MARSE-768302 format. One line per 5 residues: number of its first residue (from 1); their letters; for each residue x, y, z of C-alpha. Coordinates in steps of 0.05 Angstrom, whole numbers, plus 5000, padded with zeros to 4 digits. Layout:
BEGIN
NUM = a = X Y Z ~ ... $
// end
This chain:
BEGIN
1 = mkskw = 5970 1662 4337 ~ 5970 1591 4363 ~ 5921 1536 4346 ~ 5871 1522 4402 ~ 5872 1449 4386 $
6 = grlrt = 5943 1432 4367 ~ 5970 1395 4308 ~ 5919 1356 4267 ~ 5967 1322 4219 ~ 6004 1257 4233 $
11 = sklig = 6079 1257 4243 ~ 6088 1206 4187 ~ 6053 1175 4127 ~ 6003 1122 4151 ~ 6003 1057 4112 $
16 = rkrec = 6026 1057 4038 ~ 6087 1015 4055 ~ 6086 0977 3989 ~ 6076 1042 3950 ~ 6135 1075 3985 $
21 = emlqt = 6180 1016 3971 ~ 6162 1018 3897 ~ 6175 1093 3893 ~ 6243 1085 3926 ~ 6260 1029 3877 $
26 = aiead = 6241 1074 3819 ~ 6285 1130 3845 ~ 6345 1083 3853 ~ 6339 1054 3782 ~ 6396 1098 3756 $
31 = gelrv = 6398 1109 3681 ~ 6327 1083 3669 ~ 6261 1117 3655 ~ 6211 1095 3709 ~ 6138 1115 3707 $
36 = vyvta = 6090 1108 3766 ~ 6016 1126 3764 ~ 5980 1142 3830 ~ 5905 1142 3825 ~ 5848 1146 3876 $
41 = pagvg = 5783 1182 3889 ~ 5784 1249 3926 ~ 5807 1246 3998 ~ 5845 1181 3996 ~ 5916 1209 3997 $
46 = ktrll = 5946 1218 3927 ~ 5974 1287 3942 ~ 5999 1264 4011 ~ 6038 1207 3978 ~ 6068 1256 3927 $
51 = aevpr = 6089 1300 3985 ~ 6126 1240 4015 ~ 6171 1231 3955 ~ 6225 1282 3977 ~ 6232 1245 4043 $
56 = lreqc = 6237 1178 4006 ~ 6290 1208 3961 ~ 6332 1226 4022 ~ 6333 1152 4040 ~ 6358 1129 3972 $
61 = anveq = 6429 1107 3959 ~ 6434 1155 3899 ~ 6407 1217 3934 ~ 6467 1259 3914 ~ 6458 1242 3840 $
66 = tkilp = 6383 1260 3839 ~ 6346 1324 3828 ~ 6273 1330 3850 ~ 6230 1385 3821 ~ 6172 1420 3856 $
71 = lldfy = 6104 1389 3848 ~ 6072 1406 3781 ~ 5997 1410 3794 ~ 5951 1415 3734 ~ 5899 1449 3777 $
76 = ftdvq = 5940 1512 3763 ~ 5934 1540 3693 ~ 6007 1563 3693 ~ 6027 1491 3678 ~ 5972 1478 3628 $
81 = snssl = 6012 1503 3568 ~ 6073 1471 3538 ~ 6118 1532 3545 ~ 6101 1546 3617 ~ 6107 1473 3636 $
86 = eeril = 6175 1469 3604 ~ 6196 1533 3638 ~ 6174 1506 3706 ~ 6218 1445 3695 ~ 6276 1486 3670 $
91 = srldr = 6273 1534 3729 ~ 6306 1481 3774 ~ 6356 1454 3724 ~ 6421 1479 3693 ~ 6399 1517 3631 $
96 = gpfat = 6464 1504 3594 ~ 6441 1440 3559 ~ 6378 1475 3537 ~ 6412 1533 3500 ~ 6387 1515 3431 $
101 = ylerr = 6317 1502 3457 ~ 6315 1570 3493 ~ 6339 1606 3431 ~ 6285 1575 3388 ~ 6232 1585 3441 $
106 = defer = 6247 1660 3443 ~ 6241 1661 3367 ~ 6174 1623 3371 ~ 6146 1673 3421 ~ 6170 1732 3378 $
111 = rrkdg = 6135 1702 3318 ~ 6071 1690 3357 ~ 6072 1763 3378 ~ 6087 1785 3307 ~ 6029 1743 3282 $
116 = wfesg = 6070 1703 3232 ~ 6090 1630 3225 ~ 6125 1603 3164 ~ 6095 1534 3177 ~ 6036 1515 3221 $
121 = ieeqr = 6039 1530 3295 ~ 6034 1455 3310 ~ 6097 1441 3270 ~ 6135 1497 3304 ~ 6113 1472 3373 $
126 = aelae = 6134 1400 3355 ~ 6203 1426 3337 ~ 6209 1460 3405 ~ 6188 1397 3441 ~ 6242 1358 3404 $
131 = lfiqg = 6295 1409 3426 ~ 6269 1406 3498 ~ 6277 1330 3499 ~ 6348 1336 3472 ~ 6366 1387 3526 $
136 = fneft = 6334 1346 3582 ~ 6370 1282 3561 ~ 6436 1319 3558 ~ 6424 1344 3629 ~ 6406 1274 3655 $
141 = knarv = 6472 1246 3633 ~ 6498 1272 3700 ~ 6436 1273 3744 ~ 6372 1234 3754 ~ 6309 1278 3752 $
146 = ilrfd = 6245 1264 3791 ~ 6182 1295 3761 ~ 6116 1295 3800 ~ 6050 1314 3766 ~ 5984 1320 3803 $
151 = tlelv = 5911 1328 3783 ~ 5924 1294 3717 ~ 5850 1291 3700 ~ 5851 1366 3685 ~ 5897 1360 3625 $
156 = qyepd = 5840 1333 3583 ~ 5799 1390 3557 ~ 5725 1385 3571 ~ 5690 1364 3506 ~ 5640 1416 3483 $
161 = evqkv = 5576 1400 3447 ~ 5606 1414 3379 ~ 5659 1360 3390 ~ 5607 1311 3414 ~ 5558 1322 3356 $
166 = fglee = 5608 1331 3299 ~ 5666 1289 3324 ~ 5718 1345 3324 ~ 5785 1331 3358 ~ 5819 1383 3401 $
171 = rgiev = 5885 1412 3376 ~ 5948 1374 3395 ~ 5991 1433 3416 ~ 5979 1433 3491 ~ 5997 1393 3552 $
176 = rswlr = 5957 1331 3538 ~ 5996 1320 3474 ~ 6062 1341 3507 ~ 6055 1288 3561 ~ 6044 1234 3509 $
181 = tvlpr = 6100 1254 3462 ~ 6154 1282 3508 ~ 6153 1241 3572 ~ 6164 1172 3539 ~ 6228 1198 3507 $
186 = lknav = 6261 1224 3571 ~ 6322 1188 3598 ~ 6346 1175 3669 ~ 6282 1203 3699 ~ 6226 1184 3747 $
191 = vilag = 6157 1207 3725 ~ 6102 1203 3777 ~ 6032 1220 3752 ~ 5974 1227 3801 ~ 5900 1241 3794 $
196 = rekek = 5830 1212 3791 ~ 5831 1158 3738 ~ 5756 1147 3737 ~ 5740 1220 3721 ~ 5780 1221 3656 $
201 = pqvwa = 5799 1149 3638 ~ 5820 1169 3568 ~ 5879 1209 3594 ~ 5906 1149 3632 ~ 5895 1101 3574 $
206 = elqda = 5931 1148 3525 ~ 5991 1154 3571 ~ 5996 1080 3583 ~ 5993 1069 3508 ~ 6048 1121 3497 $
211 = fapvl = 6095 1090 3549 ~ 6082 1017 3530 ~ 6129 1015 3469 ~ 6186 1040 3513 ~ 6171 1007 3580 $
216 = gevqv = 6124 0950 3564 ~ 6052 0944 3588 ~ 6034 0976 3654 ~ 6033 0930 3715 ~ 5989 0939 3776 $
221 = lkead = 6027 0946 3841 ~ 6011 0878 3870 ~ 6039 0844 3807 ~ 6100 0890 3799 ~ 6171 0877 3824 $
226 = arsph = 6233 0919 3834 ~ 6249 0915 3759 ~ 6180 0939 3736 ~ 6189 1005 3699 ~ 6115 1020 3687 $
231 = vmmrl = 6071 1014 3749 ~ 5999 1032 3767 ~ 5984 1046 3841 ~ 5909 1050 3857 ~ 5904 1075 3928 $
236 = gsfsa = 5847 1051 3972 ~ 5820 1074 4039 ~ 5854 1054 4104 ~ 5842 0986 4134 ~ 5814 0984 4205 $
241 = detad = 5884 0973 4232 ~ 5911 1032 4192 ~ 5855 1076 4219 ~ 5877 1055 4289 ~ 5950 1070 4271 $
246 = yfedl = 5927 1139 4248 ~ 5896 1157 4315 ~ 5954 1128 4353 ~ 6004 1171 4315 ~ 5960 1232 4322 $
251 = arvnp = 5958 1221 4398 ~ 6034 1228 4398 ~ 6031 1298 4368 ~ 5965 1325 4395 ~ 5953 1328 4471 $
256 = rikqa = 5877 1331 4463 ~ 5875 1268 4422 ~ 5918 1236 4475 ~ 5871 1262 4529 ~ 5812 1231 4493 $
261 = risrd = 5844 1162 4501 ~ 5821 1134 4434 ~ 5830 1059 4439 ~ 5842 1015 4378 ~ 5770 0990 4388 $
266 = darai = 5746 1063 4386 ~ 5786 1073 4323 ~ 5754 1012 4292 ~ 5685 1040 4310 ~ 5705 1105 4275 $
271 = hektg = 5729 1063 4216 ~ 5659 1033 4210 ~ 5632 1104 4200 ~ 5686 1132 4156 ~ 5700 1070 4114 $
276 = gdpln = 5774 1084 4126 ~ 5771 1147 4083 ~ 5832 1187 4106 ~ 5796 1254 4100 ~ 5735 1230 4139 $
281 = naffs = 5783 1202 4192 ~ 5814 1271 4195 ~ 5745 1303 4205 ~ 5733 1257 4264 ~ 5801 1275 4293 $
286 = alivk = 5782 1349 4290 ~ 5717 1335 4325 ~ 5753 1296 4379 ~ 5803 1352 4394 ~ 5747 1403 4398 $
291 = narlp = 5709 1361 4449 ~ 5770 1327 4481 ~ 5732 1262 4474 ~ 5699 1218 4422 ~ 5626 1241 4416 $
296 = qdmla = 5589 1175 4421 ~ 5527 1205 4388 ~ 5567 1213 4324 ~ 5579 1139 4321 ~ 5503 1128 4322 $
301 = adaqd = 5486 1182 4270 ~ 5473 1169 4197 ~ 5524 1190 4144 ~ 5490 1256 4123 ~ 5482 1280 4195 $
306 = iqqrl = 5554 1263 4208 ~ 5577 1303 4147 ~ 5536 1364 4165 ~ 5558 1366 4237 ~ 5631 1354 4218 $
311 = veemt = 5631 1413 4169 ~ 5597 1459 4218 ~ 5646 1440 4273 ~ 5705 1451 4226 ~ 5688 1524 4218 $
316 = hlqdg = 5693 1535 4293 ~ 5759 1500 4306 ~ 5795 1567 4310 ~ 5775 1640 4317 ~ 5771 1667 4246 $
321 = ldfvi = 5756 1601 4211 ~ 5682 1617 4213 ~ 5693 1668 4158 ~ 5757 1641 4127 ~ 5726 1574 4107 $
326 = pfmgw = 5667 1606 4070 ~ 5717 1653 4035 ~ 5757 1592 4014 ~ 5693 1559 3988 ~ 5687 1615 3937 $
331 = mrkgl = 5762 1624 3926 ~ 5775 1561 3885 ~ 5839 1592 3859 ~ 5871 1597 3927 ~ 5875 1642 3989 $
336 = naell = 5935 1677 4020 ~ 5945 1731 4072 ~ 5943 1787 4021 ~ 5876 1764 3994 ~ 5847 1751 4063 $
341 = hgila = 5868 1820 4087 ~ 5837 1852 4025 ~ 5771 1816 4037 ~ 5769 1835 4111 ~ 5784 1907 4094 $
346 = srpey = 5727 1910 4043 ~ 5670 1902 4093 ~ 5660 1940 4159 ~ 5629 1879 4194 ~ 5692 1838 4185 $
351 = pdwsq = 5749 1837 4237 ~ 5800 1893 4229 ~ 5861 1848 4223 ~ 5928 1869 4196 ~ 5961 1828 4141 $
356 = kecer = 6009 1800 4194 ~ 5950 1775 4235 ~ 5921 1744 4171 ~ 5987 1709 4159 ~ 5987 1680 4230 $
361 = lleva = 5916 1654 4223 ~ 5932 1620 4156 ~ 5995 1589 4186 ~ 5950 1556 4238 ~ 5900 1536 4183 $
366 = kdlpf = 5956 1499 4146 ~ 5956 1447 4202 ~ 5883 1429 4189 ~ 5873 1364 4151 ~ 5822 1391 4103 $
371 = ikvhe = 5867 1447 4078 ~ 5920 1439 4024 ~ 5979 1485 4011 ~ 6009 1495 3942 ~ 6085 1486 3950 $
376 = esnll = 6109 1544 3907 ~ 6055 1597 3912 ~ 6038 1584 3986 ~ 5965 1591 3968 ~ 5915 1553 4011 $
381 = flhdk = 5859 1510 3984 ~ 5805 1468 4014 ~ 5808 1394 4000 ~ 5765 1375 3940 ~ 5714 1338 3982 $
386 = mydlv = 5712 1397 4031 ~ 5693 1443 3974 ~ 5632 1399 3960 ~ 5612 1399 4033 ~ 5621 1475 4041 $
391 = deyil = 5578 1484 3978 ~ 5524 1441 4008 ~ 5522 1463 4080 ~ 5555 1531 4088 ~ 5553 1576 4026 $
396 = pgrsp = 5477 1574 4016 ~ 5469 1614 4080 ~ 5520 1667 4062 ~ 5503 1736 4036 ~ 5512 1753 3962 $
401 = vekea = 5548 1816 3986 ~ 5602 1773 4017 ~ 5611 1735 3952 ~ 5617 1800 3914 ~ 5670 1826 3962 $
406 = vcnva = 5710 1761 3954 ~ 5705 1764 3878 ~ 5726 1837 3873 ~ 5788 1826 3915 ~ 5807 1764 3875 $
411 = lafhe = 5797 1800 3809 ~ 5845 1854 3832 ~ 5896 1801 3853 ~ 5898 1756 3791 ~ 5925 1776 3723 $
416 = egspe = 5870 1806 3681 ~ 5850 1759 3625 ~ 5879 1697 3658 ~ 5835 1635 3668 ~ 5837 1648 3744 $
421 = wlyyk = 5813 1719 3733 ~ 5758 1693 3687 ~ 5734 1645 3741 ~ 5719 1703 3788 ~ 5685 1742 3732 $
426 = lllnp = 5639 1682 3721 ~ 5628 1672 3796 ~ 5610 1746 3805 ~ 5560 1746 3748 ~ 5554 1686 3701 $
431 = adgfs = 5522 1725 3644 ~ 5574 1781 3645 ~ 5629 1731 3657 ~ 5608 1691 3595 ~ 5611 1755 3553 $
436 = tyqel = 5681 1768 3581 ~ 5701 1696 3562 ~ 5678 1710 3491 ~ 5720 1773 3486 ~ 5782 1739 3516 $
441 = sdeai = 5775 1679 3471 ~ 5767 1723 3409 ~ 5831 1760 3430 ~ 5869 1694 3440 ~ 5848 1665 3372 $
446 = lgney = 5867 1729 3336 ~ 5935 1728 3372 ~ 5951 1656 3352 ~ 5945 1636 3426 ~ 5904 1574 3414 $
451 = gramr = 5927 1540 3477 ~ 5904 1600 3518 ~ 5837 1599 3481 ~ 5828 1526 3501 ~ 5847 1539 3574 $
456 = lrdem = 5797 1596 3577 ~ 5744 1550 3546 ~ 5759 1495 3596 ~ 5752 1543 3654 ~ 5685 1567 3628 $
461 = lrffg = 5659 1496 3615 ~ 5679 1472 3684 ~ 5646 1532 3717 ~ 5580 1522 3681 ~ 5584 1447 3691 $
466 = ellkd = 5585 1459 3766 ~ 5534 1515 3764 ~ 5482 1476 3724 ~ 5493 1405 3749 ~ 5435 1405 3799 $
471 = rspaa = 5386 1447 3759 ~ 5326 1420 3721 ~ 5333 1407 3646 ~ 5288 1467 3631 ~ 5333 1512 3674 $
476 = rrpwe = 5397 1486 3642 ~ 5373 1489 3570 ~ 5383 1565 3555 ~ 5455 1563 3580 ~ 5471 1498 3545 $
481 = rriar = 5444 1526 3480 ~ 5483 1591 3487 ~ 5548 1556 3504 ~ 5541 1504 3448 ~ 5526 1556 3395 $
486 = daair = 5584 1599 3417 ~ 5630 1538 3414 ~ 5606 1523 3343 ~ 5625 1592 3319 ~ 5691 1590 3358 $
491 = wirqy = 5713 1524 3326 ~ 5702 1553 3256 ~ 5739 1618 3275 ~ 5799 1577 3298 ~ 5801 1540 3231 $
496 = laqgk = 5797 1606 3194 ~ 5851 1638 3237 ~ 5897 1579 3223 ~ 5886 1584 3147 ~ 5847 1518 3147 $
501 = fkaaq = 5793 1545 3101 ~ 5769 1478 3074 ~ 5759 1451 3145 ~ 5723 1516 3164 ~ 5677 1508 3104 $
506 = evsdr = 5662 1434 3118 ~ 5648 1445 3192 ~ 5606 1507 3182 ~ 5565 1472 3128 ~ 5553 1412 3173 $
511 = iwahd = 5530 1458 3229 ~ 5484 1495 3181 ~ 5453 1430 3158 ~ 5441 1407 3230 ~ 5368 1422 3246 $
516 = dppfd = 5366 1394 3317 ~ 5377 1436 3380 ~ 5422 1467 3401 ~ 5447 1480 3330 ~ 5380 1498 3299 $
521 = rppdd = 5371 1570 3277 ~ 5311 1602 3311 ~ 5297 1675 3293 ~ 5309 1697 3365 ~ 5384 1686 3359 $
526 = plflg = 5410 1733 3305 ~ 5480 1730 3335 ~ 5487 1656 3320 ~ 5453 1660 3252 ~ 5494 1721 3231 $
531 = allln = 5560 1692 3255 ~ 5547 1625 3221 ~ 5530 1658 3155 ~ 5592 1702 3161 ~ 5638 1643 3174 $
536 = rgear = 5609 1603 3116 ~ 5619 1663 3071 ~ 5690 1678 3095 ~ 5712 1606 3083 ~ 5686 1609 3012 $
541 = gylsq = 5718 1676 2999 ~ 5787 1649 3017 ~ 5773 1588 2974 ~ 5760 1634 2914 ~ 5686 1616 2913 $
546 = wdegl = 5670 1689 2901 ~ 5596 1690 2885 ~ 5576 1644 2941 ~ 5620 1681 2989 ~ 5591 1749 2971 $
551 = dllgq = 5520 1722 2977 ~ 5531 1690 3046 ~ 5568 1751 3072 ~ 5512 1796 3047 ~ 5461 1753 3084 $
556 = aievl = 5503 1758 3147 ~ 5505 1834 3142 ~ 5430 1836 3132 ~ 5417 1794 3194 ~ 5467 1831 3238 $
561 = sawqp = 5446 1900 3215 ~ 5374 1886 3234 ~ 5394 1861 3303 ~ 5388 1912 3360 ~ 5427 1882 3418 $
566 = dtqad = 5410 1902 3490 ~ 5477 1895 3524 ~ 5542 1931 3513 ~ 5578 1864 3504 ~ 5530 1843 3448 $
571 = kkrra = 5537 1911 3415 ~ 5612 1900 3412 ~ 5603 1830 3384 ~ 5555 1858 3331 ~ 5606 1911 3312 $
576 = rllgi = 5662 1860 3308 ~ 5622 1813 3263 ~ 5599 1868 3217 ~ 5671 1893 3212 ~ 5694 1823 3192 $
581 = ahrdr = 5636 1814 3142 ~ 5650 1879 3106 ~ 5725 1867 3107 ~ 5715 1798 3075 ~ 5671 1827 3021 $
586 = gyiyr = 5724 1880 3009 ~ 5775 1824 3000 ~ 5732 1788 2949 ~ 5719 1851 2909 ~ 5793 1869 2912 $
591 = sledy = 5810 1799 2886 ~ 5760 1810 2830 ~ 5793 1878 2816 ~ 5727 1913 2830 ~ 5763 1967 2869 $
596 = srake = 5704 2015 2875 ~ 5662 1964 2912 ~ 5722 1941 2952 ~ 5732 2013 2975 ~ 5660 2018 3001 $
601 = eyrea = 5664 1951 3037 ~ 5731 1969 3070 ~ 5703 2037 3092 ~ 5643 2002 3124 ~ 5690 1953 3158 $
606 = irhqs = 5731 2010 3187 ~ 5668 2045 3212 ~ 5650 1984 3254 ~ 5721 1966 3274 ~ 5731 2037 3301 $
611 = elddl = 5680 2021 3355 ~ 5726 1967 3383 ~ 5794 1965 3416 ~ 5826 1918 3365 ~ 5878 1960 3331 $
616 = gelas = 5908 1900 3294 ~ 5844 1886 3255 ~ 5834 1961 3242 ~ 5906 1968 3218 ~ 5899 1909 3170 $
621 = teknl = 5835 1939 3139 ~ 5867 2008 3133 ~ 5926 1976 3096 ~ 5879 1942 3047 ~ 5839 2006 3036 $
626 = afvfa = 5903 2044 3022 ~ 5921 1993 2968 ~ 5851 2000 2937 ~ 5855 2076 2936 ~ 5923 2070 2900 $
631 = qlgdf = 5891 2025 2848 ~ 5837 2077 2838 ~ 5890 2132 2829 ~ 5872 2169 2894 ~ 5943 2171 2922 $
636 = hrade = 5927 2224 2973 ~ 5876 2179 3007 ~ 5922 2119 2998 ~ 5978 2156 3034 ~ 5929 2177 3090 $
641 = yitls = 5906 2106 3104 ~ 5973 2072 3098 ~ 6001 2122 3149 ~ 5943 2105 3197 ~ 5957 2031 3186 $
646 = ldhfr = 6031 2037 3202 ~ 6016 2078 3265 ~ 5966 2026 3289 ~ 6010 1966 3274 ~ 6068 1998 3310 $
651 = etgsr = 6023 2012 3369 ~ 6005 1938 3373 ~ 6078 1916 3368 ~ 6065 1872 3307 ~ 6128 1872 3266 $
656 = wgtas = 6098 1828 3212 ~ 6038 1875 3206 ~ 6085 1936 3204 ~ 6128 1903 3151 ~ 6068 1886 3107 $
661 = slnvf = 6043 1958 3112 ~ 6112 1983 3094 ~ 6109 1939 3032 ~ 6042 1970 3012 ~ 6069 2039 3027 $
666 = asinv = 6127 2026 2980 ~ 6082 1999 2925 ~ 6037 2060 2930 ~ 6096 2106 2919 ~ 6121 2065 2861 $
671 = dndqp = 6052 2068 2829 ~ 6052 2143 2842 ~ 6118 2151 2805 ~ 6156 2167 2869 ~ 6205 2109 2874 $
676 = draeq = 6252 2150 2918 ~ 6199 2147 2973 ~ 6195 2071 2965 ~ 6267 2051 2977 ~ 6271 2063 3053 $
681 = pcrda = 6204 2030 3070 ~ 6228 1969 3030 ~ 6293 1967 3068 ~ 6258 1973 3135 ~ 6209 1918 3115 $
686 = lemls = 6265 1872 3093 ~ 6301 1881 3159 ~ 6239 1864 3199 ~ 6221 1805 3155 ~ 6292 1779 3159 $
691 = eigds = 6289 1781 3235 ~ 6221 1746 3234 ~ 6244 1695 3183 ~ 6189 1707 3132 ~ 6228 1690 3068 $
696 = rtmgl = 6165 1689 3025 ~ 6145 1761 3040 ~ 6218 1782 3034 ~ 6216 1756 2963 ~ 6155 1799 2948 $
701 = t = 6189 1859 2980 $
// end
């Protein structure tokens, strides 16, 4: 399939001469760390300049001593965690210098899966970062590495209402912290960071502060010279002459632009309408090739009419674009031939195109100036500004059935539980998608995957930010309240999961004392009230404040037991919370050596946990109930429940859980005067704990 209209991209980068010179100078500064920021609003050419860097490298005197890595774009969640970002960098480097780092990273991931860390996860992650830096600097003794990062504004998590009201800081274990702490310590490297400075100014300020002790204060481009190691480039729109240069170059590669005979005066007239914005210039070029002339009426139209007509014309540049562009408007996580073919096959009214035909159409689409291609995945995206225009002028007229077809195909394509997958669940049905987010976040917190929990949260917050931005305050309020209250509970659960019980108590008490919306406690929200009471009680239980803990947990159980949820998702949340509340009361009674009451609470916990798919929580409660039965002298029941616990822990793959249950199994047999049955479980537990590195529990074993 060939484009009807020919190439719509210039043969070379237009303008940016000073910027290119500075980038070449940075590449040629052997042995030094050089940092260049590239900032601009959407549509001005940040990504285009980043794409020029490989060509600039080829012109450098030290090209043979340099290594350029693929673009690392924070739009994609696979580079929004430390481990995955480090792996993307490592994938193009010799892994030899990173041997110690790789060994410790494997150990870190095993411990995360096992659910055990000898010290806090932040400390373990900091140690890994240190080893990564050592490996990188060993590698760069023999090669200069060029790192390019795009969409930098997305590394700052969206602040939720809890952070705003109570001043909570996000955890420092993810990419935002990694950039600040790792990049300034790299040697013999060029670091290019691009994004929209005005959207998240704090990210840029933090990075400049981090690099300043090493490289000195940042210098703006016009004040910098060849020796400047720390430079800020703020890209602007084209000048009138650069707009004319753009159309002249395009005429060399596109016969229809040449046929239209766009003079430099014509280009200046276009410049008056576009303000020199590169993307708007590109829209005009597409309009010219479609008409083989410059439509003079467009030069007389107002800005809104121009935008609407341009977008409508864009969708008819090529057969197939009239449905591909709306699809891309929904598919914010990218489109490829496999996805396009799946969507077309899902509806009888769509063209019956093979996947090969879809590939050919998308190859043509790559030449359009408002479409971007991700280097490694080959996924196609609309330009950011084009997404806004498609939202305004095209998607409102499309059928909900089309959107459903797009979402279902995308959900089958993306990994279940990933932030990309969550986006399409939210797009398909925001209410159901939010419930899915809650389940995924619960799972991540329980699995010590705090970075994943934050990425899921960020995806959800961005989605609802876009969904609600144009709605009235009254229409926004129910969602804002629901999201804020869920965030409040989630912050406390993270503190509890990390063993930060004092912080959990303080934050939960501050939320309880806050009477203003959205953190007030109306009777129509038993989920929020019950969860908040539960968390306050759990924190006190683990701080040995037994009486207060039992009282608050009892209140939580009363509220949640009286609640009759309507949806299946809320029924699962109710069962989860009641399971936790009874488990926590069982823990307190066990600590008080009131084993009869502990037994009843653990049994109730298991009744609720059995309604869920969380075998890890169930196995832990079964282990505790087995211990309690042994203390009550009922060794038959103790043996029954510890066997269930071991089976369930083994099914989850948790070696730490399995080892802890083996310990309890051994102690039950010792208490039952059967020490011969205790020896092998102890040996098995010791072997597992030794592999995990849990010396404390080994001592108890």
